N, C-alpha and C positions, 0 to 999 in steps of 0.2 A: 754535385757532390753527393756521394753515397754514404751510407752509415759506416762502411768500412774506411772511407776516407778520413772520418772524424774520430775514429776509435782512440787515437792517442791524444786527443785534445782534452785537456782537463778543465779549461775555464768556460768554454762555450756552453751556455745552458746551466752552468753552476750557480745555484742560488746562494751559495755560502762563500763568495769571493773573499780572498784574503788581500787587503790593499797594502801594498808596500810603500812606506813613507820616505824610504831612502832609495837612491838609485839602485834599480835591480834589472839587469838584462836577462836574468834567468827566468823571468816571468813570460818571455817571448815564446810562442809556439808557432809551429808551421803545419801545413798540409800540402798535399801534392797538387800541382798545377794540372788540371784536367785538360789544358789546351796548350801543351808544350810546343806543338807544331806552329802556333801563332805567335807573332810579336804583337803585343798590346800592352798599353799602360794601365796600371792600377793606381788611383790617386786617392790619398787620404788628406782630409783637412781637419786639423785640430785647432779650433779658434780659442780655446781656453787653456792653453799650456801656461804653466808657471814653473819657475825655478828660483833659486835664491842667488843674489849677488854674492860672490865669495868674499868680498871685501866688507860690505856693510851688512850683509844678512837680510837686506830688504828684498821683497818678492819682485820678480821681473815677469812680465806678462807678454804673451806672444801668440800669434796664430802660426802653427807649423803646417807646412805643406810637404807631403812625402809622396813622390811619384816614382814608380818603378816598373820595369819590364821584367816579369818573372821568367825564371828558367824552369827548374824542376820543382822548387819549393816556393810556397807563398806564406806570408805572415798572416796569422789569424787576427782578426780586427779587435776582439775583446782583449786578447793578450797585448796587442799594440796599445790600446787605451790605457791598460794598467801599467805598462811599461812607461808611457809618457807621463802618467800620474806619479810614478816613482821619482821623478825629477823634482817634485814638489818642494822637498827639503833639502835638495842637492844644490850645493854651491858650486856654480860653474858660470863662466862668462859666456855670452851669447854665442860666439864663434865655437867655443868648445861644445856647447850643447849640440849644434847641428852636425859637427864632425863626429861626436861620440855616437849620435843616432845612426848617422850613415855607416860607420864602421861596424856597429853592432848588428845592423840589418844586412850588411854585406856578409859579415861572418855567419849569421843565421841562415840566410837564404841562397847566397851565391847568385844574386840576380844578374840578368844580362846587363841591365842598366839601372841606376838609381840616382835620384837627387833629393836633397833636403834643403828647404828654404824656410827661414823663420822671419817673421815680421814682428818685431818687438815694438811695444808701445814706448813712446818717448819718456825719457827720464832726464831731467835737467835740460829739456828742450832738444834732445837729440835722440833720434830713433836709430837702431842698428838692425840691418836686415841681412844676416849672413846666408850665403848659399854655397853648397858644395855638391859635388856629384861624382859619379864613378861609372866606368864602362868596363865590362869584363875584358881583360888584356888579351890581345891577339885576335879580337873580333871587331866587327864593324861598329859595335857598342862603344869601344874605346875611342874610336874617332869621333863618334857621336858626342861622347862626354866632352872631348876637347872643344868641339865646335860649339856646343851648348854653353860651356863655361866662358869661352871667348865672346860669345854673342849674348851672354846672360842679361846684361843690363843695357843693351843698346837703345832700348825704348822703355825707359823707366815709367812705372805707373804714376798716375796722379797721386800726389802726396795729400792726404786729407786728414792729418793729425790723429788718425785712427780713433 
């Protein structure tokens, strides 16, 4: 990445970061993919995600996994951290959180492929692990998304009560 690639980024290296305590997709920033000729995964793991239960207002905690194959634009990581932080006081069900994230990132980057998976800690003895994905329509990535969705939980990981 060169200096010209980052000229439009306002958060990277900014020592006076403004934290949004309410859901804010506007904080997301992108930069140009320098390897558009390659198909490759970019993976983010956010083990300290929090949001609020819309019914009780109690906090929900999760590890969020975002994997995507970029096309022209890529999400800048600090802006993604701030975006995830903006869910802190946002009331949304677990399934809503992952679908909102995926849709916001698709709108932002128009990736070839993306998936978002959350592993929420148990509440009331039950954990919820929603997964969603998207493949660019009319491409091999649309087919990939369908296959990954159908095979997503064929081999569930060991449950360890997180």
